[in-house]
C-alpha positions in Angstrom: -21.8 16.7 26.0 -19.5 17.4 22.8 -20.9 20.1 20.2 -22.8 18.1 17.6 -21.8 18.3 14.2 -23.0 16.4 11.2 -20.9 13.6 9.9 -21.8 11.6 6.7 -20.7 8.1 7.4 -22.7 6.0 4.7 -21.9 5.5 0.9 -22.7 2.6 -1.3 -18.8 2.2 -2.1 -17.6 1.9 1.4 -20.5 -0.4 2.9 -19.7 -4.0 3.9 -19.2 -6.3 1.0 -22.0 -8.8 0.5 -21.0 -12.5 -0.2 -21.7 -12.1 -4.0 -19.4 -9.3 -4.2 -16.4 -11.4 -2.7 -15.3 -12.7 -6.1 -11.3 -13.0 -5.9 -10.1 -16.4 -5.5 -6.9 -17.2 -3.6 -5.1 -17.8 -7.0 -6.3 -14.4 -8.4 -5.4 -12.7 -5.1 -1.8 -14.0 -5.6 -1.7 -12.4 -9.1 -3.1 -9.4 -7.9 -0.2 -9.1 -5.5 2.4 -9.9 -8.0 0.8 -7.0 -10.2 0.8 -4.6 -7.2 4.4 -5.4 -6.1 6.2 -5.2 -9.5 7.2 -1.5 -9.2 10.2 0.0 -10.4 10.5 2.1 -7.4 12.0 -1.2 -5.9 14.5 -1.4 -8.7 15.3 2.3 -8.4 15.8 2.1 -4.6 18.1 -1.1 -4.7 20.1 0.6 -7.2 20.6 3.7 -5.1 21.4 1.8 -1.9 24.6 0.3 -3.6 27.5 0.8 -2.8 26.4 2.0 0.7 25.2 -1.5 1.3 26.6 -4.7 -0.3 24.3 -6.8 -2.8 24.0 -9.3 0.0 22.8 -6.7 2.5 20.4 -5.2 0.0 18.8 -8.6 -0.9 18.5 -9.3 2.8 17.0 -6.0 3.9 14.4 -6.4 1.0 13.7 -10.2 2.4 13.4 -9.0 5.9 11.4 -5.7 5.5 8.9 -7.4 3.0 8.4 -10.5 5.5 7.4 -7.8 8.2 5.1 -6.2 5.8 3.6 -9.4 4.6 2.8 -10.3 8.1 1.0 -6.9 8.8 -0.7 -7.3 5.5 -2.2 -10.6 6.6 -2.9 -9.3 10.3 -4.6 -6.0 9.3 -6.5 -7.5 6.5 -8.4 -9.6 8.8 -11.1 -7.0 9.4 -11.8 -6.8 5.6 -12.2 -10.6 5.5 -14.4 -10.9 8.7 -16.4 -7.8 8.4 -16.1 -6.7 4.7 -15.2 -3.1 5.5 -12.4 -1.0 4.0 -9.7 0.7 5.9 -11.2 4.2 5.6 -14.2 2.9 7.8 -12.2 0.8 10.2 -10.0 3.6 11.2 -13.1 5.6 12.5 -12.8 3.1 15.6 -9.3 4.3 16.4 -9.5 7.9 15.7 -13.2 8.8 15.7 -15.6 9.7 13.1 -13.9 12.9 12.2 -10.4 12.1 13.4 -10.2 9.2 10.9 -9.5 11.8 8.2 -6.1 12.5 9.8 -4.8 8.9 9.2 -6.8 8.5 6.1 -5.1 11.7 4.5 -1.6 10.6 5.8 -2.3 7.2 4.1 -3.5 8.8 1.0 -0.6 11.1 0.2 2.2 8.6 -0.2 -0.2 6.5 -2.6 -0.8 9.7 -4.7 2.9 10.8 -4.8 3.9 7.1 -6.0 0.9 7.3 -8.7 2.7 10.5 -10.2 6.2 9.0 -9.8 5.3 5.8 -11.4 3.3 7.4 -14.3 6.2 9.5 -15.0 8.4 6.3 -15.3 6.0 4.7 -17.6 5.6 7.8 -19.7 9.3 7.9 -19.8 9.4 4.2 -21.3 6.6 5.1 -23.7 8.5 8.3 -24.8 11.6 6.3 -25.8 9.4 3.7 -27.5 7.9 6.4 -29.7 11.7 8.0 -30.4 12.5 4.4 -31.6 9.4 3.7 -33.8 8.5 7.3 -34.9 11.4 9.7 -34.0 8.9 11.7 -32.0 9.3 12.9 -28.4 6.7 14.6 -26.1 6.9 13.4 -22.3 4.5 15.8 -21.2 1.7 14.5 -23.4 2.5 10.9 -22.5 2.4 11.6 -19.0 -1.1 12.7 -19.3 -2.1 10.1 -21.6 -0.7 7.4 -19.6 -2.0 9.0 -16.3 -5.4 9.3 -17.9 -5.5 5.4 -19.1 -4.6 4.3 -15.6 -7.2 6.7 -13.9 -9.9 5.2 -16.1 -9.1 1.6 -15.6 -9.2 2.2 -11.9 -12.5 4.1 -11.9 -14.1 0.9 -13.5 -13.6 -0.8 -10.2 -12.0 -4.0 -8.6 -13.1 -6.4 -11.4 -11.4 -4.4 -14.0 -8.2 -4.1 -11.8 -8.3 -7.8 -11.1 -8.7 -8.8 -14.8 -5.7 -6.4 -15.8 -3.4 -7.9 -13.0 -4.1 -11.5 -13.9 -3.1 -10.7 -17.7 -0.2 -8.4 -16.8 1.5 -10.2 -13.9 2.9 -13.5 -15.6 4.2 -11.1 -18.5 6.0 -8.8 -16.2 7.6 -11.5 -14.4 9.1 -13.3 -17.6 10.3 -10.2 -19.1 11.9 -9.2 -15.7 13.7 -12.3 -15.6 14.8 -12.0 -19.2 16.2 -8.3 -18.3 18.2 -9.5 -15.7 19.8 -12.2 -17.9 20.4 -9.4 -20.6 22.1 -7.1 -18.0 24.3 -10.0 -16.4 25.3 -11.1 -20.0 26.3 -7.7 -21.3 28.5 -6.9 -18.3 29.7 -10.3 -17.9 28.3 -10.5 -14.3 27.5 -14.0 -12.4 25.6 -14.4 -9.3 28.8 -15.6 -7.6 30.8 -12.2 -8.7 27.9 -10.1 -7.7 27.5 -11.4 -4.1 30.9 -11.2 -3.4 31.0 -7.5 -3.6 31.2 -5.4 -0.5 29.5 -2.3 0.4 31.4 0.9 1.8 29.3 0.8 5.0 27.6 4.2 4.3 24.3 2.8 5.4 23.1 0.1 8.1 21.5 -2.9 7.5 18.5 -1.7 9.7 18.3 1.4 7.5 18.0 -0.8 4.5 15.2 -2.8 6.0 13.1 0.2 7.0 13.4 1.7 3.5 12.0 -1.5 2.0 9.3 -1.5 4.4 8.6 2.0 3.4 7.5 0.9 0.1 4.6 -1.2 1.1 3.8 -0.2 4.5 1.1 1.9 3.0 -0.5 -1.2 1.7 -0.4 -3.0 5.2 -2.6 -0.2 6.5 -5.4 -0.7 3.7 -5.0 -4.3 3.1 -8.8 -4.7 4.1 -9.6 -2.8 0.8 -8.6 -5.9 -1.1 -9.4 -8.7 1.4 -13.0 -7.5 1.7 -13.3 -8.9 -1.8 -11.6 -12.2 -1.5 -13.6 -15.6 -1.3 -13.9 -16.9 2.1 -16.5 -19.5 3.3 -18.8 -18.1 5.7 -17.8 -20.8 8.3 -14.1 -19.8 7.9 -15.3 -15.9 8.4 -16.8 -16.9 11.6 -14.3 -19.6 12.7 -10.4 -19.2 13.7 -8.1 -16.7 12.7 -6.1 -19.1 10.7 -9.0 -20.5 8.7 -10.4 -17.2 7.9 -6.8 -15.8 6.8 -5.2 -18.7 5.1 -5.9 -17.7 1.5 -5.0 -14.2 2.3 -1.6 -15.2 3.8 -0.5 -17.5 1.0 -1.6 -15.0 -1.8 0.1 -12.0 0.0 3.3 -13.7 1.1 4.2 -15.3 -1.9 3.0 -12.4 -4.4 4.6 -9.7 -2.5 8.0 -11.7 -1.8 8.5 -13.0 -5.3 8.0 -9.7 -7.1 10.0 -7.6 -4.4 13.0 -9.8 -4.3 12.9 -10.2 -8.2 13.0 -6.3 -8.8 15.6 -5.9 -6.0 18.0 -8.0 -7.7 17.4 -6.4 -11.0 17.8 -2.9 -9.6 20.6 -3.9 -7.6 22.5 -5.8 -10.4 21.7 -2.5 -12.6 23.3 -0.3 -10.1 26.4 -2.4 -9.7 26.9 -2.6 -13.6 25.9 0.8 -14.7 26.1 3.1 -11.7 22.5 4.1 -12.9 19.3 3.8 -11.0 17.0 4.9 -13.6 15.7 1.6 -15.2 14.7 3.2 -18.7 18.2 4.8 -19.1 19.6 1.3 -18.1 17.7 -0.7 -20.6 18.5 1.9 -23.3 22.2 1.7 -22.5 22.2 -2.1 -22.3 20.1 -2.8 -25.4 20.5 0.4 -27.5 23.0 -1.2 -29.9 21.0 -4.6 -30.2 17.6 -5.3 -31.3 15.1 -2.5 -31.4 12.4 -5.2 -30.7 13.9 -6.3 -27.7 14.3 -2.7 -26.5 10.7 -1.9 -27.2 9.7 -5.3 -25.3 11.4 -4.3 -22.4 10.3 -0.8 -22.1 6.9 -2.2 -22.5 7.6 -4.2 -19.4 8.4 -1.0 -17.9 4.9 0.6 -18.8 3.0 -2.7 -17.7 4.9 -2.7 -14.3 3.9 0.9 -13.5 0.4 0.2 -14.7 -0.3 -2.7 -12.7 1.0 -1.2 -9.6 -0.6 2.0 -9.9 -4.4 1.0 -10.4 -4.2 -1.2 -7.5 -1.6 0.2 -4.8 -1.8 3.9 -5.7 -5.1 4.7 -6.8 -7.7 2.5 -5.2 -6.7 3.2 -1.6 -6.8 7.0 -1.9 -10.0 6.6 -4.1 -11.7 5.0 -1.0 -10.2 7.6 1.1 -11.4 10.4 -0.7 -15.2 8.7 -0.7 -14.8 8.6 3.0 -14.6 12.5 2.9 -18.2 12.8 1.4 -19.5 9.2 1.1 -22.8 10.4 0.2 -21.6 12.7 -2.6 -18.5 10.9 -4.0 -18.5 7.7 -5.7 -15.4 5.7 -6.1 -14.8 6.4 -9.5 -14.8 10.0 -8.8 -12.7 9.6 -6.0 -10.0 7.7 -8.1 -10.0 10.5 -10.9 -9.2 13.2 -8.1 -6.5 11.2 -6.5 -4.9 10.5 -10.0 -5.3 14.2 -11.1 -3.5 15.3 -7.9 -0.8 12.8 -8.3 0.0 14.4 -11.9 -0.2 17.9 -10.9 2.2 17.4 -7.9 4.9 16.3 -10.2 6.8 13.8 -7.8 9.3 13.0 -10.3 11.3 16.0 -9.3 12.2 14.2 -6.0 13.5 11.1 -8.1 16.9 11.2 -6.6 15.8 10.8 -2.9 13.8 7.9 -2.9 15.4 6.2 0.3 15.0 9.4 2.2 11.2 9.7 1.2 10.6 6.1 2.1 11.8 6.9 5.6 9.6 9.7 6.0 6.8 7.4 4.7 7.5 5.1 7.4 7.7 7.8 10.0 4.1 9.0 9.1 2.3 5.4 8.6 4.4 3.2 11.2 2.3 4.6 14.1 -0.9 4.3 12.4 -0.2 0.4 11.9 0.6 0.2 15.6 -2.7 1.8 16.6 -4.7 -0.3 14.5 -2.9 -3.4 15.4 -3.3 -2.6 19.2 -6.9 -1.4 18.7 -8.2 -4.6 16.8 -6.1 -7.5 18.3 -5.2 -6.3 22.1 -8.4 -4.2 22.8 -11.1 -5.3 21.0 -10.1 -8.7 20.2 -11.4 -8.9 16.7 -14.9 -7.7 17.8 -16.3 -4.7 15.9 -19.8 -2.8 16.2 -20.2 -2.5 12.6 -23.4 -0.6 12.9 -21.8 2.0 15.0 -19.0 2.6 12.6 -21.8 3.9 10.1 -24.0 5.9 12.7 -23.3 9.5 13.6 -23.3 10.0 17.4 -22.2 6.3 18.0 -19.6 5.0 20.3 -16.8 6.2 18.2 -17.7 9.7 18.7 -15.2 10.1 21.5 -14.3 13.8 22.2 -15.6 16.2 19.3 -15.5 13.1 17.0 -11.8 12.7 17.6 -10.2 9.9 19.8 -7.4 11.7 21.9 -5.6 8.6 22.7 -4.9 7.8 19.1 -3.5 11.4 18.6 -1.6 11.4 21.6 0.0 8.1 20.7 0.6 9.1 17.2 2.9 12.1 17.6 5.9 10.7 19.7 5.9 7.5 17.9 6.4 9.0 14.5 8.9 11.3 15.7 10.9 8.3 17.3 11.7 7.4 13.4 13.8 10.4 13.0 15.8 9.7 16.2 16.5 6.0 15.3 16.2 6.0 11.7 17.9 2.6 11.5 14.9 1.0 13.3 12.4 3.5 13.1 9.5 1.4 12.0 9.8 -0.8 15.0 10.4 2.0 17.3 7.1 3.8 16.1 5.0 0.5 16.1 6.2 -0.2 19.6 5.6 3.2 21.1 2.3 3.8 19.6 1.1 0.3 21.2 2.8 1.1 24.3 1.0 4.5 24.6 -2.3 3.9 23.0 -3.2 0.6 24.9 -3.5 2.3 28.4 -4.8 5.4 27.1 -7.7 3.8 25.3 -8.4 0.8 28.0 -8.0 2.9 31.2 -9.3 6.4 30.0 -11.1 6.8 26.6 -12.8 3.4 26.7 -14.2 4.1 29.8 -15.3 7.7 29.5 -16.7 6.8 26.0 -17.9 3.2 26.6 -16.6 0.5 24.4 -18.5 -2.4 25.1 -16.3 -4.8 23.1 -13.1 -3.6 24.8 -14.4 -4.8 28.0 -15.9 -8.2 26.9 -19.4 -7.3 27.5 -21.0 -8.2 24.3 -20.3 -10.4 21.0 -20.9 -7.9 18.7 -23.4 -8.8 16.0 -23.8 -6.6 12.6 -26.8 -6.8 10.1 -24.5 -4.5 7.9 -22.9 -7.6 6.6 -26.0 -8.0 4.7 -25.8 -4.3 3.8 -29.2 -3.3 5.2 -29.7 0.4 5.3 -28.8 2.0 8.7 -31.4 4.5 10.4 -29.5 7.6 11.1 -29.1 8.6 14.6 -29.0 12.1 16.1 -26.4 14.2 14.0 -22.8 14.7 15.5 
């Protein structure tokens, strides 16, 4: 018997959601995703990919990459809809009660990085506004203030996040379209002339696809952190996969693709027109001699875009992950504050010139986790989870010393494959993790540490869906 170690597994912010807590409509979920996806990292990446890729290749890469991500968002959001549990809890089934902290931490680091980076971009825009209006500049102070406002907004919870996204998303889309018009007018560019340009072949289309996937592969892992709050009829939750996920699919696919393609086109056009990947510098150059009011409006667009993405995509997920480290001691608000503070202290804006390379690394770290989750939930457990056991020390997900060897053995070679095949890294990592995890889990781990749902022995029931307290078993 493995050595017993106490593991804290329950906390009010990571328990399954009640029906009354599922208050986001399909329409609201769409705007939530528009707000999540309107990040200027897309603008920057699209600008940096030109001229290695042609404009047509950049848009194609963005479309294909985000279609794959959208499919994963829907597929991996299912256990949030069906069981109301967050990513940090579900991953216990794959990696074990303590092993869960490995994929959780790997997931949290990119989000924290992007929070700091995008806070810097928003503060950069704020700094330009204070220069225009008050002839005053203090970027460091504005980074701290802008970061603090976003952290407070996130710490107020999912309702505050949802309300901000619904207000901000339409404004961001409208101003984004206007900015595209201004760039094209200023530099006398038409879509016809833009898409007849050729790239120099420095990068492949596959590389571009993986780069764009790297932006939101992070969100695919923790899609359940959002879908657990989506309104779904009880009959649909217990019914077919299509009935349960139709609202999620429509909202996430349309919200993600509309925003990502728009920002890709804006960034790519800017890169072609100015040769500059920095959106704030581009706006200043394009509008500097025009109306100060228009320039302030466009810079406000940058601030809203960073704010709306950060609170939902870059603070909420690591907030839950930090709660999962010590669920009885840390609240979600505290987790969000810790994540945001780390994101500012690490100063990720120092790596602004290397975003495509960073996104490849993110794909290498996270793609195997997506593959393991997909294999575990769909191929092995057939969408059946023993929810009580996820929250009980000494339960069926204890494995070896509270770590699942099958997941770790599958993770390492799958992640390394990205660096050997960077043009198709996500796909190699996803497939290799599936190919290794399935036999290791089914024919070794699931038999040694019996997993009844894998062998179809039980139809798992779960009183925790009603958020009843669970009596703690023997400590691990």
